[in-house]
Residue frames as a rotation matrix with the C-alpha (Angstrom) as fourth column:
MET 1
0.528 0.847 -0.066 -4.42
0.560 -0.289 0.777 19.07
0.639 -0.447 -0.626 -0.62
ASP 2
0.005 -0.439 0.898 -3.49
-0.445 -0.806 -0.391 21.98
0.896 -0.398 -0.200 1.60
ARG 3
-0.697 -0.377 -0.610 -2.27
0.298 0.622 -0.725 20.72
0.652 -0.687 -0.321 5.01
GLN 4
-0.898 0.394 0.194 -4.66
-0.388 -0.506 -0.771 22.94
-0.206 -0.768 0.607 6.98
THR 5
-0.005 0.915 -0.404 -7.61
-0.959 0.109 0.260 21.58
0.282 0.388 0.877 4.99
MET 6
-0.130 -0.118 -0.985 -6.42
-0.097 0.990 -0.105 18.05
0.987 0.082 -0.140 5.60
LEU 7
-0.925 -0.303 -0.228 -6.08
0.191 0.146 -0.971 18.66
0.328 -0.942 -0.077 9.36
ARG 8
-0.533 0.815 0.228 -9.65
-0.846 -0.507 -0.166 19.97
-0.020 -0.281 0.959 9.47
TYR 9
0.456 0.752 -0.477 -10.93
-0.783 0.593 0.186 16.56
0.422 0.289 0.859 8.33
LEU 10
0.592 -0.383 -0.709 -8.14
0.430 0.894 -0.124 14.34
0.682 -0.232 0.694 9.67
PRO 11
0.841 -0.111 0.530 -7.06
-0.370 -0.832 0.413 16.06
0.395 -0.544 -0.740 12.89
ASP 12
0.769 -0.637 0.053 -4.17
0.372 0.514 0.773 13.72
-0.519 -0.575 0.632 13.76
PRO 13
0.806 -0.451 -0.383 -1.11
-0.577 -0.742 -0.341 15.81
-0.130 0.496 -0.858 12.83
ALA 14
0.062 -0.834 0.548 1.33
-0.365 0.492 0.790 12.91
-0.929 -0.249 -0.274 13.14
PRO 15
-0.249 -0.199 -0.948 2.77
-0.968 0.086 0.236 11.74
0.035 0.976 -0.214 9.80
SER 16
0.425 0.473 0.772 1.36
-0.501 0.833 -0.234 8.39
-0.754 -0.288 0.591 8.77
ASN 17
0.710 -0.245 0.660 3.34
0.587 0.724 -0.362 7.62
-0.389 0.644 0.658 5.63
LEU 18
0.237 -0.732 -0.639 6.40
-0.483 -0.660 0.576 8.59
-0.843 0.172 -0.510 3.69
ALA 19
0.965 0.001 0.261 7.37
0.225 0.501 -0.836 7.98
-0.132 0.866 0.483 0.09
ILE 20
0.166 -0.968 -0.191 11.02
-0.293 -0.233 0.927 7.52
-0.942 -0.098 -0.323 -0.74
TYR 21
0.981 0.112 -0.156 12.15
-0.173 0.155 -0.973 7.67
-0.085 0.981 0.172 -4.34
LEU 22
0.243 -0.928 0.283 15.37
0.172 0.329 0.929 5.91
-0.955 -0.177 0.239 -5.29
SER 23
-0.047 -0.343 -0.938 17.45
-0.904 -0.384 0.186 6.58
-0.424 0.857 -0.292 -8.34
PRO 24
0.742 0.455 -0.493 17.05
-0.647 0.677 -0.350 3.86
0.174 0.579 0.797 -10.97
ASP 25
0.145 -0.773 -0.617 20.50
-0.222 0.582 -0.782 2.45
0.964 0.251 -0.087 -10.22
ALA 26
-0.357 -0.234 0.905 20.04
-0.912 -0.121 -0.391 2.37
0.201 -0.965 -0.170 -6.42
PRO 27
-0.701 0.083 -0.708 19.79
0.042 0.996 0.074 -1.17
0.712 0.022 -0.702 -5.05
LEU 28
0.206 0.928 0.311 16.40
-0.407 -0.208 0.890 -1.56
0.890 -0.309 0.335 -3.36
GLU 29
0.642 0.069 -0.763 17.58
0.502 0.714 0.487 -4.05
0.579 -0.696 0.424 -0.73
THR 30
-0.487 -0.852 -0.189 20.45
0.766 -0.314 -0.561 -1.78
0.419 -0.418 0.806 0.35
ALA 31
-0.615 0.347 0.708 18.09
-0.319 -0.931 0.178 1.16
0.721 -0.116 0.683 0.74
ARG 32
0.493 0.843 -0.215 15.60
-0.186 0.343 0.921 -1.03
0.850 -0.414 0.325 2.63
ALA 33
0.249 -0.485 -0.839 18.34
0.831 0.552 -0.073 -2.22
0.498 -0.678 0.540 5.02
GLU 34
-0.789 -0.566 0.240 19.43
0.404 -0.771 -0.492 1.37
0.463 -0.291 0.837 5.72
ILE 35
-0.236 0.796 0.557 15.86
-0.526 -0.587 0.616 2.50
0.817 -0.148 0.557 6.39
GLU 36
0.620 0.464 -0.632 15.27
0.194 0.691 0.697 -0.46
0.760 -0.555 0.339 8.70
LYS 37
-0.236 -0.798 -0.555 18.45
0.862 0.093 -0.499 0.41
0.449 -0.596 0.665 10.59
VAL 38
-0.859 -0.074 0.506 17.39
-0.042 -0.976 -0.213 4.05
0.510 -0.204 0.836 11.05
ALA 39
-0.055 0.962 0.269 13.83
-0.682 -0.233 0.694 3.08
0.729 -0.146 0.668 11.99
ALA 40
-0.427 -0.150 -0.892 14.84
0.352 0.881 -0.317 0.38
0.833 -0.449 -0.323 14.48
GLY 41
-0.859 0.133 -0.494 12.64
0.486 -0.087 -0.869 0.51
-0.159 -0.987 0.010 17.55
HIS 42
-0.564 0.712 -0.418 9.76
-0.638 -0.697 -0.327 2.18
-0.524 0.082 0.848 15.69
ARG 43
-0.068 0.641 0.765 6.67
0.360 0.731 -0.580 0.54
-0.930 0.236 -0.280 14.23
VAL 44
-0.134 -0.089 -0.987 7.43
-0.777 -0.608 0.161 1.00
-0.615 0.789 0.012 10.55
LEU 45
0.417 0.279 0.865 6.14
0.352 0.828 -0.437 -1.00
-0.838 0.486 0.247 7.59
LEU 46
-0.370 -0.594 -0.714 8.15
-0.544 -0.485 0.685 -0.90
-0.754 0.641 -0.144 4.39
PHE 47
0.431 0.499 0.752 6.71
0.420 0.626 -0.657 -1.69
-0.799 0.598 0.060 0.99
SER 48
-0.825 -0.565 -0.011 8.30
0.209 -0.323 0.923 -1.33
-0.525 0.759 0.385 -2.40
ASN 49
-0.392 0.689 -0.609 6.04
-0.834 -0.546 -0.080 0.13
-0.388 0.477 0.789 -5.07
ARG 50
-0.516 0.145 -0.845 5.83
-0.533 0.717 0.449 -3.31
0.671 0.682 -0.293 -6.70
ASP 51
-0.868 0.157 -0.471 4.89
0.423 0.730 -0.537 -4.99
0.259 -0.665 -0.700 -3.40
LEU 52
-0.718 0.619 -0.319 2.33
-0.138 -0.575 -0.806 -2.32
-0.682 -0.535 0.498 -2.55
ARG 53
-0.331 0.583 -0.742 0.63
-0.944 -0.196 0.267 -2.68
0.010 0.788 0.615 -5.93
ALA 54
-0.622 0.055 -0.781 0.64
-0.170 0.964 0.204 -6.48
0.765 0.259 -0.590 -5.68
GLU 55
-0.897 0.294 -0.329 -0.91
0.410 0.283 -0.867 -6.31
-0.162 -0.913 -0.375 -2.20
ALA 56
-0.544 0.727 -0.419 -3.59
-0.576 -0.686 -0.444 -3.88
-0.611 -0.001 0.792 -3.40
VAL 57
-0.314 0.404 -0.859 -4.52
-0.821 0.339 0.460 -6.23
0.477 0.850 0.226 -6.26
ARG 58
-0.802 -0.021 -0.596 -4.54
0.192 0.938 -0.290 -9.22
0.565 -0.347 -0.748 -3.89
ILE 59
-0.815 0.523 -0.249 -6.91
0.156 -0.216 -0.964 -7.41
-0.558 -0.824 0.095 -1.49
PHE 60
-0.394 0.677 -0.621 -9.11
-0.867 -0.498 0.007 -6.26
-0.305 0.541 0.784 -4.36
ASP 61
-0.462 0.179 -0.869 -9.35
-0.496 0.760 0.420 -9.80
0.735 0.625 -0.262 -5.74
ARG 62
-0.882 0.105 -0.459 -10.09
0.409 0.655 -0.635 -11.19
0.234 -0.748 -0.621 -2.29
THR 63
-0.740 0.624 -0.251 -12.76
-0.285 -0.628 -0.724 -8.55
-0.609 -0.464 0.643 -1.71
PHE 64
-0.083 0.734 -0.674 -14.58
-0.982 -0.174 -0.068 -9.54
-0.167 0.657 0.736 -4.87
ALA 65
-0.932 -0.315 -0.179 -14.04
-0.342 0.928 0.148 -13.31
0.120 0.199 -0.973 -4.61
ILE 66
-0.602 0.772 0.202 -17.53
0.292 0.449 -0.844 -13.81
-0.743 -0.449 -0.496 -3.18
THR 67
0.133 0.625 -0.769 -19.00
-0.597 -0.569 -0.565 -11.69
-0.791 0.534 0.298 -5.97
TYR 68
-0.408 -0.362 -0.838 -17.25
-0.901 0.307 0.306 -13.82
0.146 0.880 -0.451 -8.56
ALA 69
-0.995 0.011 0.104 -18.38
-0.016 0.966 -0.258 -17.00
-0.103 -0.259 -0.960 -6.80
LEU 70
-0.341 0.940 -0.023 -22.02
0.233 0.060 -0.971 -15.86
-0.911 -0.336 -0.239 -6.72
LYS 71
-0.301 0.194 -0.934 -22.09
-0.813 -0.564 0.144 -14.67
-0.499 0.802 0.328 -10.31
PRO 72
0.546 0.559 0.623 -24.24
-0.139 0.794 -0.591 -17.04
-0.826 0.237 0.512 -12.36
SER 73
-0.586 -0.744 0.321 -22.44
0.178 0.268 0.947 -18.79
-0.791 0.612 -0.024 -15.17
ARG 74
-0.603 0.337 -0.723 -23.52
-0.765 -0.502 0.403 -18.05
-0.227 0.796 0.561 -18.73
SER 75
-0.817 0.285 -0.501 -24.82
-0.055 0.827 0.559 -21.59
0.574 0.484 -0.660 -19.14
SER 76
-0.665 0.596 -0.450 -27.18
0.714 0.328 -0.619 -21.23
-0.221 -0.733 -0.644 -16.17
LEU 77
-0.565 0.443 -0.696 -28.72
-0.256 -0.896 -0.363 -18.12
-0.784 -0.027 0.620 -17.74
ARG 78
-0.845 0.184 -0.503 -30.04
-0.495 0.087 0.864 -20.04
0.203 0.979 0.017 -20.74
């Protein structure tokens, strides 16, 4: 999306996220430690792609837990 279009609908110009791509041989924990050192004193959350996906699935499952609990079983439909 064009930045000007985005700012029309989301007027806060401050960056809210950043994606960092590591080379396949880069150690994740070393990169994380370096980012944490640079970001010290700032409110920054760090998630690996794997962790972010796992959290999204966890939230999705939790969101629909009540739906699953209320769904009638097949035996009760007979």
